N, C-alpha and C positions, 0 to 999 in steps of 0.2 A: 692317850688314845684319841684319834680324830674320828668323830661320829658324823655321818651325813644322814640326816633324819627327814623322811617324808612326813609332812603334816596334813596330807589329805587336801580336799577341795572345798569343804563347806565352811566350817568355823573352827574355833580354838579346840573344841572337844574331839575333833577328828584325828588327832594324834593318837598313836597306839599307846598302850600301857607301857610297853618297853621303852618307846621314845620319850614318854613323859618322865619316866624314872631317870633317864639319862639327863634330860634337860634340867631337872631339879638338882642334880648333883654335880653337873659340869662346872668347871671354873669360869668359862665364858660361853655365851650362847649367841650365835649370829643368825640373822634372818635374811635370806636372799630375796630381794624385792625387785628384780628387773626382768626375769624370764616369765614370771606370773605373779599374781597378787591374790591375797585372801581377803574375804569380805570384812572380816573383823578388824584387820589392821594390827599394827604393833601394840597399841594400848590394850586391845582385847586379849592378845596373846599373853602379855605380861600379867594381866589381871588373873587369867586362868592358870598360868604357869607359876605365879607367885615369885617371879624374879625378873631382872632386867634382861632385855633383848637388844643386841646391837644390830642396827641395820647394815646390811652388806650390799652396797650398790655395785653397779657394773665396774666402776673404776677400782673399787677395793678388791673385788673378786678377780678381775682379769689383769690388773696392773700391780696389785700389792698383796698377792696371795700369801706372801711370807708373814704378813701381819696376822692373818687368820690362823696360820699354822704355827705361829710362835709358841714354843714350849709344849706343843701337843704331844711330844714324846715323853713328857714328864707329868702332864696333867690332862684331864679330859676336856676337850673342846667340842662343842656341838654346833653343827652347821645345819640350819633348818631350811627345807625346800618345800614350797607349795606343791602339792601333788606327790609324785614319787621322785627320789633323788636322781634317777637317770632319765628323767624326761627331757633334759637338755644337755648338750655336749659340754657345756661349761662345767658341769658338776663332775663329769668324767675326768676332765682336765685337772680339776682340783684334787681328786682322789689320786691321780697319777703323780701330781706334785708331792703329795704326802708320802706316797710309796717311794719316790726317788730320794726323799729325805729320811727314809727308813722309819717313818712314823707309823705305828700300827693304826689301821683304819677299820671301821665297821660301818655297814650300811643298814639302816632300818627302813624297810619299804612301806609304802602306803598306796592308796588309790590314786590314780592319775586320770586325766581325760582320755588317755590311750585305752584304758579298759572300762572306765565309767561311761563311755559313749554308748555302751550297750543299753543304757537307760532309754534310748529311743526305739528299742525293739529290733534293731539290726544285729545280726549275730556276728561276733567278733572275728570268727574265722572266715567270714565273707568279705573282710576288708582287705584292700590292697595297700600300696605304699601311701603313707601319710605325707601330706604336703603342707607347706606354710605359705600363706598369702600375705605379702607385705603391703604397707601403705604405699600408694602411688603419689608422685609429685608431678608437677607440670612437665618436668624434663626427665623423669625417671619412671618408667612403667614396665618393669620386668614381668614376663609372662611364661617363664620356663616351666613353672609348676603346672600349667595347663596341659602340657603334653603328658605328664604323669597321670592327671585326672582322666584324660582320654584313654590312656593305656589301660588303666584300671577298669574303666567303663567297658572297653572292648572285650575284656576278659570276664565281664559280669561281676566285677568286684566294686564294693563301695569305697569311697575316698573320704577320709577324715581330713578336713582342712583346718589347720590351726591358724588363728587370725592374729595379726600383728598387734603388739602393744608397745608403747613407747613411754618409758618411765625415766625421769631425770635425764632427758636428752638435752645436750647443750644447745644454746641458741647460736645461730651463725655469727652473731656479734661477739659472743664469748670466745669462739674459736679464734677469731682474728685478733681480738684484743687481749686474749689470754686471761679473761676475767670470767669466773665461774657464775654463769647465769643459765637457767634451765627453762625449757618449754613446759607448758602445762602437760600433765599426763594425757595420753591418747590411747583409746582402746577401740580396735576395729569391731564393727558390728556385723552380724550376719547379712544385714541389708547392704552395707558398704561392700562386703566381699562379693555378694551376688551382682552388684552393679559393675564391679570391675570384671567379673567373669563374663557378664553379658557383653561388655565392650570388647573383650577378647574374642568372644564368639562371633560378633559382627565383623571384626577385622579379619578373622581367619576363615570364615565361611565353613566352620566345622560341621561335619555330618554326624559327629558322635555326640556332642553336647549342644543343646539349643535351649531356647526359652522355656520349652515344655518339659525339660529334664526334671525329674523329681528330686527334691532335696529336703534336708531336714536341718532346721536351725535350732540350736540348743543354747541356753543361757544359764549361768550360775549353777552348773551341774554339781550336785551333792549338797546344795543348800536348801533351806526351807522355801526359798523363792525360785526354785528351779522351774524353767519354762522350756517347752518343746513345741515346735511348729513344723508341720509337714505340708509342703505345697510345691508348685513349680518354681524353677529358678527365677523366672521373670516376676512371679508373684512375691517371692521372698524380698525383692527390692523394696516393696511397700510395707513389709512387716516391721513392727517395733517390738523387740524382745526385751527392752528395758536395759537396766544396768549391766555392766560387764561382769564376768567375762563371757564372750560368745564363741561358739564354734559352728562350723557348717559341714554337713555331710552331703556329698553327691552320691545319689543312690544308684547301685548297679542292678544286677539281676536279683529278683526277690524270691526267696523261699516262701511258700504259702503262709507260714506263721509270721514271717516278716511283713508280708503284704497285709495280713489281717491287722497287725499292730499299727502299721502306718495308716490304714484306713480309719482306725480308731482315733489316731492323732489328727487326722484331716477333718473329722466331723466336729 
């Protein structure tokens, strides 16, 4: 059986009882570490689970999935995902590969940022389409996500912005020299995301989103160090929410209870 197990957002103890039982008995346990990260890291998980965990980087998952699925039709293989298993399309692809090989599969769900974002007081059914904000470079500044934020805003809906992370990204030199060298991990902050959004606002002369647009920055959701800040988009640029992971919400039309909660966060 091939198990895809969500391990939650906070620490090693966020795994479900069902998931932990599978992890303890599986022949191999993989940990996906490129679509998201957990604060405790591999060592913390191994200590709590009482067994070895194999790191599954992007190269292994996307280019060598057969290694992960090897013999999963005869023994139990567990694939751990921070948050919920279907928070990223990569995991859907892996399940499809298993099904194509006629390997029995089972998913164990858990909390993800997609539902835990309710911690900021905004009601989940008032959210529109979720967007991802990538890191910009000097020569690459995509902004297609901005149109979706504006569309949500016009309909009175909130927008959850998932912020870019880069883990085990190859250096330009390693690509040309075919030598495996990697850049240091990078995690976009709510401040950086707000700065990029403000640059788009200035260039687009948007009448929907501007510097006064209310937004919420969240960091380390689900952990003991969770932090939430509510302010304007221009003010968020100056906020420091500390260590990763961060997310940003662009606020739409507020229900009175939502407004009361955000006022509490703003004080």
